[in-house]
PDB file as gemmi writes it, atoms N, CA and C in Angstrom:
CRYST1    1.000    1.000    1.000  90.00  90.00  90.00 P 1                      
ATOM      1  N   MET A   1      -1.539   4.238 -18.214  1.00  0.00           N  
ATOM      2  CA  MET A   1      -0.943   4.302 -16.932  1.00  0.00           C  
ATOM      3  C   MET A   1      -1.199   5.651 -16.285  1.00  0.00           C  
ATOM      4  N   HIS A   2      -1.576   5.637 -15.044  1.00  0.00           N  
ATOM      5  CA  HIS A   2      -1.820   6.899 -14.320  1.00  0.00           C  
ATOM      6  C   HIS A   2      -0.676   7.108 -13.327  1.00  0.00           C  
ATOM      7  N   GLU A   3       0.059   8.194 -13.571  1.00  0.00           N  
ATOM      8  CA  GLU A   3       1.208   8.472 -12.721  1.00  0.00           C  
ATOM      9  C   GLU A   3       1.139   9.916 -12.277  1.00  0.00           C  
ATOM     10  N   LYS A   4       1.797  10.166 -11.180  1.00  0.00           N  
ATOM     11  CA  LYS A   4       1.789  11.526 -10.613  1.00  0.00           C  
ATOM     12  C   LYS A   4       3.247  11.863 -10.279  1.00  0.00           C  
ATOM     13  N   LEU A   5       3.666  13.032 -10.645  1.00  0.00           N  
ATOM     14  CA  LEU A   5       5.037  13.491 -10.355  1.00  0.00           C  
ATOM     15  C   LEU A   5       5.001  14.359  -9.086  1.00  0.00           C  
ATOM     16  N   VAL A   6       5.920  14.131  -8.188  1.00  0.00           N  
ATOM     17  CA  VAL A   6       6.001  14.883  -6.988  1.00  0.00           C  
ATOM     18  C   VAL A   6       7.409  15.460  -6.914  1.00  0.00           C  
ATOM     19  N   ARG A   7       7.480  16.731  -6.765  1.00  0.00           N  
ATOM     20  CA  ARG A   7       8.814  17.421  -6.719  1.00  0.00           C  
ATOM     21  C   ARG A   7       9.099  17.847  -5.293  1.00  0.00           C  
ATOM     22  N   GLU A   8      10.254  17.427  -4.809  1.00  0.00           N  
ATOM     23  CA  GLU A   8      10.686  17.758  -3.442  1.00  0.00           C  
ATOM     24  C   GLU A   8      12.091  18.276  -3.549  1.00  0.00           C  
ATOM     25  N   GLY A   9      12.260  19.584  -3.457  1.00  0.00           N  
ATOM     26  CA  GLY A   9      13.607  20.159  -3.603  1.00  0.00           C  
ATOM     27  C   GLY A   9      14.122  19.884  -4.975  1.00  0.00           C  
ATOM     28  N   ASN A  10      15.303  19.251  -5.065  1.00  0.00           N  
ATOM     29  CA  ASN A  10      15.904  18.872  -6.375  1.00  0.00           C  
ATOM     30  C   ASN A  10      15.510  17.514  -6.828  1.00  0.00           C  
ATOM     31  N   SER A  11      14.690  16.792  -6.046  1.00  0.00           N  
ATOM     32  CA  SER A  11      14.298  15.424  -6.387  1.00  0.00           C  
ATOM     33  C   SER A  11      12.895  15.398  -7.002  1.00  0.00           C  
ATOM     34  N   VAL A  12      12.693  14.471  -7.957  1.00  0.00           N  
ATOM     35  CA  VAL A  12      11.383  14.256  -8.531  1.00  0.00           C  
ATOM     36  C   VAL A  12      11.041  12.785  -8.363  1.00  0.00           C  
ATOM     37  N   TYR A  13       9.845  12.515  -7.816  1.00  0.00           N  
ATOM     38  CA  TYR A  13       9.364  11.140  -7.620  1.00  0.00           C  
ATOM     39  C   TYR A  13       8.170  10.886  -8.527  1.00  0.00           C  
ATOM     40  N   GLU A  14       8.054   9.658  -9.034  1.00  0.00           N  
ATOM     41  CA  GLU A  14       6.928   9.273  -9.848  1.00  0.00           C  
ATOM     42  C   GLU A  14       6.086   8.302  -9.027  1.00  0.00           C  
ATOM     43  N   ILE A  15       4.806   8.644  -8.834  1.00  0.00           N  
ATOM     44  CA  ILE A  15       3.882   7.856  -8.049  1.00  0.00           C  
ATOM     45  C   ILE A  15       2.945   7.112  -8.973  1.00  0.00           C  
ATOM     46  N   ASP A  16       2.893   5.817  -8.887  1.00  0.00           N  
ATOM     47  CA  ASP A  16       1.958   4.975  -9.667  1.00  0.00           C  
ATOM     48  C   ASP A  16       0.648   4.932  -8.863  1.00  0.00           C  
ATOM     49  N   GLU A  17      -0.395   5.664  -9.315  1.00  0.00           N  
ATOM     50  CA  GLU A  17      -1.606   5.792  -8.605  1.00  0.00           C  
ATOM     51  C   GLU A  17      -2.395   4.450  -8.527  1.00  0.00           C  
ATOM     52  N   GLU A  18      -2.267   3.622  -9.567  1.00  0.00           N  
ATOM     53  CA  GLU A  18      -2.926   2.330  -9.555  1.00  0.00           C  
ATOM     54  C   GLU A  18      -2.343   1.444  -8.454  1.00  0.00           C  
ATOM     55  N   CYS A  19      -1.047   1.487  -8.285  1.00  0.00           N  
ATOM     56  CA  CYS A  19      -0.342   0.686  -7.246  1.00  0.00           C  
ATOM     57  C   CYS A  19      -0.790   1.175  -5.867  1.00  0.00           C  
ATOM     58  N   VAL A  20      -0.900   2.501  -5.671  1.00  0.00           N  
ATOM     59  CA  VAL A  20      -1.356   3.047  -4.391  1.00  0.00           C  
ATOM     60  C   VAL A  20      -2.755   2.572  -4.105  1.00  0.00           C  
ATOM     61  N   ARG A  21      -3.655   2.554  -5.110  1.00  0.00           N  
ATOM     62  CA  ARG A  21      -5.040   2.085  -4.873  1.00  0.00           C  
ATOM     63  C   ARG A  21      -5.065   0.601  -4.466  1.00  0.00           C  
ATOM     64  N   ARG A  22      -4.234  -0.213  -5.155  1.00  0.00           N  
ATOM     65  CA  ARG A  22      -4.185  -1.640  -4.874  1.00  0.00           C  
ATOM     66  C   ARG A  22      -3.721  -1.836  -3.397  1.00  0.00           C  
ATOM     67  N   LYS A  23      -2.696  -1.114  -2.984  1.00  0.00           N  
ATOM     68  CA  LYS A  23      -2.174  -1.241  -1.615  1.00  0.00           C  
ATOM     69  C   LYS A  23      -3.242  -0.808  -0.604  1.00  0.00           C  
ATOM     70  N   GLU A  24      -3.954   0.298  -0.885  1.00  0.00           N  
ATOM     71  CA  GLU A  24      -5.009   0.746   0.053  1.00  0.00           C  
ATOM     72  C   GLU A  24      -6.141  -0.248   0.139  1.00  0.00           C  
ATOM     73  N   LYS A  25      -6.510  -0.866  -1.010  1.00  0.00           N  
ATOM     74  CA  LYS A  25      -7.573  -1.877  -1.031  1.00  0.00           C  
ATOM     75  C   LYS A  25      -7.167  -3.089  -0.234  1.00  0.00           C  
ATOM     76  N   LEU A  26      -5.909  -3.533  -0.364  1.00  0.00           N  
ATOM     77  CA  LEU A  26      -5.384  -4.695   0.381  1.00  0.00           C  
ATOM     78  C   LEU A  26      -5.375  -4.342   1.873  1.00  0.00           C  
ATOM     79  N   LYS A  27      -4.968  -3.167   2.241  1.00  0.00           N  
ATOM     80  CA  LYS A  27      -4.894  -2.774   3.640  1.00  0.00           C  
ATOM     81  C   LYS A  27      -6.319  -2.726   4.235  1.00  0.00           C  
ATOM     82  N   SER A  28      -7.295  -2.216   3.499  1.00  0.00           N  
ATOM     83  CA  SER A  28      -8.651  -2.156   4.045  1.00  0.00           C  
ATOM     84  C   SER A  28      -9.201  -3.543   4.210  1.00  0.00           C  
ATOM     85  N   ARG A  29      -8.874  -4.497   3.291  1.00  0.00           N  
ATOM     86  CA  ARG A  29      -9.333  -5.881   3.455  1.00  0.00           C  
ATOM     87  C   ARG A  29      -8.711  -6.513   4.701  1.00  0.00           C  
ATOM     88  N   GLN A  30      -7.419  -6.240   4.919  1.00  0.00           N  
ATOM     89  CA  GLN A  30      -6.774  -6.795   6.115  1.00  0.00           C  
ATOM     90  C   GLN A  30      -7.381  -6.204   7.384  1.00  0.00           C  
ATOM     91  N   ASP A  31      -7.726  -4.895   7.376  1.00  0.00           N  
ATOM     92  CA  ASP A  31      -8.347  -4.279   8.540  1.00  0.00           C  
ATOM     93  C   ASP A  31      -9.741  -4.885   8.807  1.00  0.00           C  
ATOM     94  N   GLU A  32     -10.508  -5.221   7.755  1.00  0.00           N  
ATOM     95  CA  GLU A  32     -11.822  -5.802   7.930  1.00  0.00           C  
ATOM     96  C   GLU A  32     -11.750  -7.164   8.513  1.00  0.00           C  
ATOM     97  N   HIS A  33     -10.823  -7.965   8.049  1.00  0.00           N  
ATOM     98  CA  HIS A  33     -10.734  -9.381   8.428  1.00  0.00           C  
ATOM     99  C   HIS A  33      -9.696  -9.633   9.540  1.00  0.00           C  
ATOM    100  N   GLY A  34      -9.122  -8.617  10.048  1.00  0.00           N  
ATOM    101  CA  GLY A  34      -8.118  -8.749  11.082  1.00  0.00           C  
ATOM    102  C   GLY A  34      -6.758  -8.977  10.408  1.00  0.00           C  
ATOM    103  N   LYS A  35      -5.706  -8.605  11.085  1.00  0.00           N  
ATOM    104  CA  LYS A  35      -4.368  -8.778  10.575  1.00  0.00           C  
ATOM    105  C   LYS A  35      -4.035 -10.234  10.375  1.00  0.00           C  
ATOM    106  N   GLN A  36      -3.251 -10.523   9.372  1.00  0.00           N  
ATOM    107  CA  GLN A  36      -2.784 -11.871   9.109  1.00  0.00           C  
ATOM    108  C   GLN A  36      -1.699 -12.173  10.159  1.00  0.00           C  
ATOM    109  N   PRO A  37      -1.720 -13.429  10.660  1.00  0.00           N  
ATOM    110  CA  PRO A  37      -0.664 -13.757  11.647  1.00  0.00           C  
ATOM    111  C   PRO A  37       0.700 -13.776  11.002  1.00  0.00           C  
ATOM    112  N   LYS A  38       1.691 -13.439  11.812  1.00  0.00           N  
ATOM    113  CA  LYS A  38       3.073 -13.499  11.305  1.00  0.00           C  
ATOM    114  C   LYS A  38       3.460 -14.941  11.127  1.00  0.00           C  
ATOM    115  N   ARG A  39       4.457 -15.160  10.332  1.00  0.00           N  
ATOM    116  CA  ARG A  39       4.973 -16.516  10.054  1.00  0.00           C  
ATOM    117  C   ARG A  39       5.320 -17.219  11.381  1.00  0.00           C  
ATOM    118  N   GLY A  40       4.773 -18.394  11.581  1.00  0.00           N  
ATOM    119  CA  GLY A  40       5.035 -19.172  12.785  1.00  0.00           C  
ATOM    120  C   GLY A  40       4.108 -18.814  13.939  1.00  0.00           C  
ATOM    121  N   GLU A  41       3.288 -17.798  13.794  1.00  0.00           N  
ATOM    122  CA  GLU A  41       2.387 -17.372  14.853  1.00  0.00           C  
ATOM    123  C   GLU A  41       1.060 -18.162  14.727  1.00  0.00           C  
ATOM    124  N   VAL A  42       0.465 -18.553  15.834  1.00  0.00           N  
ATOM    125  CA  VAL A  42      -0.778 -19.316  15.821  1.00  0.00           C  
ATOM    126  C   VAL A  42      -1.901 -18.390  16.240  1.00  0.00           C  
ATOM    127  N   ARG A  43      -2.993 -18.400  15.442  1.00  0.00           N  
ATOM    128  CA  ARG A  43      -4.198 -17.620  15.798  1.00  0.00           C  
ATOM    129  C   ARG A  43      -5.021 -18.340  16.815  1.00  0.00           C  
ATOM    130  N   LYS A  44      -5.611 -17.613  17.733  1.00  0.00           N  
ATOM    131  CA  LYS A  44      -6.503 -18.220  18.746  1.00  0.00           C  
ATOM    132  C   LYS A  44      -7.915 -18.048  18.373  1.00  0.00           C  
TER     133      LYS A  44                                                      
END                                                                             
């Protein structure tokens, strides 16, 4: 597992780098193919 710790003041956050990569990959696919229509919305 690849994780990154981020310290902000008294708080510490754990970032899952694999999850971030998956989300970026999904977003880039959506940008390439156009946004998915919202539920109930019809594409023209």
